[in-house]
N, C-alpha and C positions, 0 to 999 in steps of 0.2 A: 478725621484725617490727622495723622500724626504731625509733630512739629516740623520734622524734616521735609515732609511732603508739602506743607505749607511754605516753607522756605523756598522750595524748588519752584512752586507755582508763582510766588510773588517775584522770584528772580526772573522767571520766563516773561512775566507781564512788563517788568521794568526794562529789561534788556532787549526784548524782541518786540518792537511796536508793530501794530497792524495785524493782518491775519495770520502771520507766521506763528506768533505765541498762541494764537487761539487753537491752531492745529495741533501744536505740541501739547497744549494744556488738555486738549480733549483725549489725547492718547494716555494722559496720566489717570484719567478718571474712569473707573470700571464699574460704577453703580448707577442707580437711577439719577436722572438729571437734577431733580430737585434736591434729593438728598445730597448729591455731590456738591451742588451750589451752597447749601447749607454748611456742610463740612468745610468747603473751600473758603468761605468767609470767616469762619471761626479760626481756620488754620492760619489765615493771614493776620488776624488780630492778635494771635498768639506768638507770631514770629518775633524774635528777638529784636530785629531792626526796625520793627513797626512801632513808633513811639506815640501814636495818637489813636484815638477812637475814630472808626470810619463813620461817615455821615450816611444816612439812608440813601441819598443819591449815589454816593460812591459804591455802596453795597450793590444796588441795582444795576449800576453801570458794569460792574464786575460780572454780575449774573447775566446781564445782555451780551457780555462778551463771550461767555460760555455758550449761551444759546445760539449766537451768530456762527461760533465754531462748529456747533452740532448741525446747523442748517447748511453751512458750507460743504460739509462732508456728505450729507444727505443729497444735496444737489450734485455733487460729483458722482455719487453712486447712481442716481436717476439717469445721468447722461449715459453711463456705460450700460445700464440695463436697457436703455431704449435701443442701443446698438445691438444687444443681445436679442431683443424682441424682434428687431428687423431680420436678423439672421435666422431666428427660428421660423419666421414667416416664409423666407426663402426656402428653408428645407421643407416645410410643409407643402409649398406650391410644388416642388419637384415631386414629392411623394404623392400628392393628390392625382397625379396623372395615371396612377396605377388603376384608379376606378374607372377610367375610360376603357371601351371595348378593346381597343389595341394596346392598352397599358400593360396587360398581363405579360405580353411578350418582352416588354421593356423594363421589367422588374429589376434584373441584374444591373443595367446601366443606371437606372435611377437610384438605386441603393448605393452605388458608387459615387455618383454625383452628391448624394446626401452626405456620405462620409467625407467627402472632400470639404464640404461646407462646415462639418464638425471641426475641422482644422481651424477655422475662423472663430468658431465658438471658444475653442480652447485659448485662443489668443485674447479674446475679449474677457474672458473669466480670469485669466492671468492679470489683466490690467484692473479688473474689479478688485481683486485681492489686494491691491496697493492703495485703495481708496479709503480704507478704515483699519483701525487696530484689530488684529485677528482675534484677540480675546473678547472683542465686542461683537462677535458674529451675530448672536441672537438679538442684539439690540437693533440691528439693521436688517434682519432676516427677511422681514415683510416686504422690503423693496424688491427682492429677487426671487421670493418663493414661488410666485406664480409662473415666471418664465422658466424657473428651474424645473417645475413639474412638467411644463411643455416640452422642454428639452428632454427630459426622462422619458416622456411618451414617444417623442420622435426616435429617440435611440432604440426604444423597445419595439416600435414598429419596424425600424429598419432590420433589426436582428430577426423579428418574426418573418418578414418578407424573404429574407436570405435562408433562413433554416427552419421556419415554422416551429420555433421553440421560444420559451419564456426567457428573456434576458435576465442575467443575475444583477444584483445591485452593484456588485463589484465591477461588472462589465460596463454598466451605465456610467459609473464614475470614471472609469478609464476612458471611455469615449469623450466624456466632457472635460477631462483633464483635472478632476478634484479628487478628494480623499473620501474614504468610507469612515475611517475612524475619526471621531470629533476632535480628539486630541491633537491630531496632525494639522488642523487648520480648516480651510475652506472645504466642506464636505457635503455629501448627499444624505440627508436625513431619511430614515425609514419611511416616514409619512410622505415625504416628497417622492420617493421611489414608488410606493404603492399608489399614489395618485396618479402618476404617469402611467402605471400599468392598467388602471381602471379607465383612464382616457383611451388607451389603445383598444380596450375591450369594445368601447363604443365605435371605434373606427373599423375594427373587424366586423361588427355587425353590419356596418354599411358595405363593407368589401364582400360579405357573403351575398348580399342582394345583387351587387354589380357583377359578381361572378357569374350568376345565372344569365344576366343580360349578355355577357360576353361569351356564353356557351360553355363555360367551365362548370360542369355540374357536380364534380367531385370535390371541388374546393370548399363549398359550403359545409360538407360533411366533416372535413378536417377541421375547419373553423369551429364547427359545433363541438367536436370532441375537445378541442383546446379550451374553449370558453368553459365548458362544463368542469374540466379539471381546474380551471382558474376559480370558478365559483366555489368548487369544494375547498380549494385552498383557503379562500377568504373566509369561509364558514368557520375554519378553525380558529380565526383571530377573534379576539374579544374586544371589538371596536366599540369606543364610547360614542356618545352623542355629540360629534364633532364634524367638521367638513368632511373628512374622510369617510366617516360612516354614511353620511348623506350621499356621497359619491358612490359608495359601495351599493347603496339601495337601488341606484340606477342600473347596477349590473343585472338585476333580475329581468329588467325590460330588454336588455341586450340578449340575454339568454333566450327569452320568449320570442323576440324577433328572429333569431337565427333558427329556432326550432320550427317556427312557421314556415321558414324557407325550405328546410329540410323536408317537412311534412309535404308541402306542395310538390317538391321533386320526387317524393316517394309514390305519391298516389298517381302520379304521371308516369311513373316507371323510368324516370331519368337519373335517379340516384343509384349508385352503385358503391358497395363498400370498396375501400382501397384494396383489401385483401383479395377480394373476389376478382377485382379488375386485373390484379397482378397475375392471378392464376390463369386468366385467359391470355 
């Protein structure tokens, strides 16, 4: 850490007692916690106004102050993420009703209700953005990655129910009120978007089964065509051995499940191609 940065940090600690200097200190540090602490200590010792050597106790007291500031930020983030998770559960509850026999007739109203709840999501994400320095996005990313993937899935599911098309990453970001480009701040990673799409595929395999129960025999065929196209698209990606790849491996089971539904409908003479039904 440069001498001027060390001077700024020392000034923050001496002029702002309590948690306030800790929050401001954390905003100055953009690297690994332990490395930052080490540089921070040496920066203080090299400050012109610092006339004596720091004792070990003082060094670790300053380190504890930094760690406490980091813990305060993470706690603030967790509180907002908990509200996001609650809203995501509310949206999922609304959309789950489409799996009921009478739910297919209510798809437009349920999608409209879900979009209203996404307004709450945008407000909560706007609050989340204020809880940490934006340049440290990936330092705290683990706190909201799972809920962001769930929200991406819910947005994709709503768009599919409305238009039976695959939502674009840009559209998901717009629904959530975040960016697509990393440099613009809080954004939707490609990996999080793809994870949300794969979660939607599992939900559609369930919808195919429940469509038959509701007497909608053509919907499973449309879902089958959509999932097969989705599977073909994912095969073009060179996914490494990571959580996204493991989630993608589950897509083949969704494809198989839907194909079994379509096969059962076909041998019973209940499945008709949409084009043929349109001709009649």
